[in-house]
N, C-alpha and C positions, 0 to 999 in steps of 0.2 A: 556570390552565393548568398541567398537570403534564407536565413534559418527558418523563418515562418513558413516557407514553401515546403519544408520537410515534415511539418506537423500533421498528423492524422487526427489527433483528438487532444483537447486540453482536459486533463483529468482533474486538476485542482487549480482554479484561477488564483491570480495574485492576491486579490482582496481576501479570499478565504484563507490562504496561507498566512497572511499577516495577522488576521484575527485569531487564528488558532495558536500561533506562536505567542501572541500577547497573553492568551489564556494559559499557556504552558509556563510562561515567565511569572505570571501571577501565582500559579500553584506552587512553583519552586520557591518563590519569595515567601509564601506563607509556610510551606513545609520546613524551610530551613531558617526561619526567623531566629535570630540570636546566634546563628552559626555563620561560618564563612566558607561556603562550598567551593570546590575546585571543579570547574568544567573542563573536561578532557575531550576536545574535539578530535574526531578521527578524520585525518587527511585522506584525500583532498575533497571528497564529496560533501563533507559536513561544514565546510568553511562558511558558506553564506548562511546556513541555518544557525550555526553556533554564534555568528556575529549578530544576527537579529535577535536570537534568544537572549544573549548577553545583555543587549540593550533593553530587553523587556523585564529583566530582573531588577528589583528595587532594593535589594539588600547587598552588603559587601560580598563580592564574588571574585575569584581568581580564574585565570585561564591558562591552559597548557594544551599541547597537541601530541598526538601519536600518529604514526603512519604504519600501516600493516598491509601484508600481501599474502594471499593464499593461492596465487595463480602462477607466478613466475612467467615463463615464456610459453607455457602450454595453453592449449585450448580447453583443457579440463582442469578443474581445481585439483591441486596436488594433494590436498588434505593436510598439508603442512603449512602452518601459519608462521610467517616471519615478521618480526618487528623491524621496520625500516627506519623509523625514527622513534626514539623512546622519550619519555617525559624528561623535562629539564629539572624537576624537583622531586623530592621525596613526598610520598603520600601517607606516610606513617601517621596515624591519628587524625587524618583529614577526612572530611565528608566529600566524597568524589562522585561526580555525575558524569558518566560517559555519554557524549553527545554524538550520535551517528546519523547519517542521512537515511539509511534504509537497512532493515533487517530482513533477510531473505531466508536462507536455510538455517541460520543461527550458528553454524560451525565457527565462524570467525569471532562472533561476539562471545560465544561460550569460552573459547580459548582466551580471549581478552579478559573476561571476568575472572577466570581461574588465575591468570597471570597477576592481575592487580590485587586479588584477594590475598595472595601470598606476600604482598608488600604491607600488610597490616593497616589498611585504612580504617577509620572509625565507622564508616558506612560506605556502601557502593551501590549506586543506582544507575539505571539506563534510561536515557531519553532518546527516542528515535522519531525522526520526522515521519517516516513511512514504515509500515509493517506489512510485509507480504506474507501473511500467516499461512496461506494455502501451500507455500513451498517449504514450510518449517520442517527441519529434520532433527534439530536439537532444541530442546526447550530452553528459552532464555526469558527471564523476567523483564518486562518492559514497564517501568514505573511511570514514565511520561511518554504517551503515544500521541503523535500528531494525527495521523490518518492510517486506517487500514485500507490497503489498495488491492485490486484484483491482480491475478498473475499476468501482468503485462510489463514489458520492459519500458521503464520511464526515464526521461531526461528532464533537464531544466532545474533551476534553483540549486545549482551545485552538482547535480548528477550529469554524467556525460555519456556520450558514445564516441569512442575513438578520440577522446580528448576535447571534443567540442560539445556545444549546447549547454554548458554549465551556466552561461550568462542569461539564459531565458528566465524571466521573472515568475514563471509558473511551472507546474509539473505537467508534462505532456507525454504522449505516445507518438513515436515517429511513424511515418508511412512505411509499410513493409519494403518498398523498393529501395529505401535508404540503406537498408541492411544488405541488400543484394543477394539474399538467399531465399527469396520467395516467402518470407514470413517466418522462417525458422529462427526466431529471435534468440532463444536460449543458447543454441549452439553458436550463434554469432557473438553474443556479448560475453560469454564465459571466457573468451580469450583476450578480453580487453582489461588489463590490469590497472587501469588508471583510477578506478573507484577506490 
């Protein structure tokens, strides 16, 4: 199987991704100068993004991870968000930056923000590589945005379809036949809880 054969369109090339992530790292370094922020990477999709972002930040910074799910085994979002892996440390009095791969409807991020606010951080910000604003159902503040993208299901650079394509070094759209539903992408990917 050659992953390249499944690609319909490269939406964000590798060099553009890297340049934008460097810019985000520079902004965070400036905004948090004199502080020691805690990056909270959201598993599994944000692993590559948070790794590259971390290396672009020039001030002292710490890293932790959370894993969340709002799908379970259903093909539709249950509307109930579950924490599958919680933070390893307290965030009381910390400057926390949630780092996620993509914000779509906003329901999951809204839940996460409310959950972490109740833990009394000094500040709480969101850094998202991709913003699919056209699908937003719940307003969430995005303090550091990589790219706003159209309403297309994307993979690569940590984002997957059925557990694969995360290792592609760019953001792309798959050919409709890969999904097997004649292009009905949203119904297809809603049941894939691996993001």
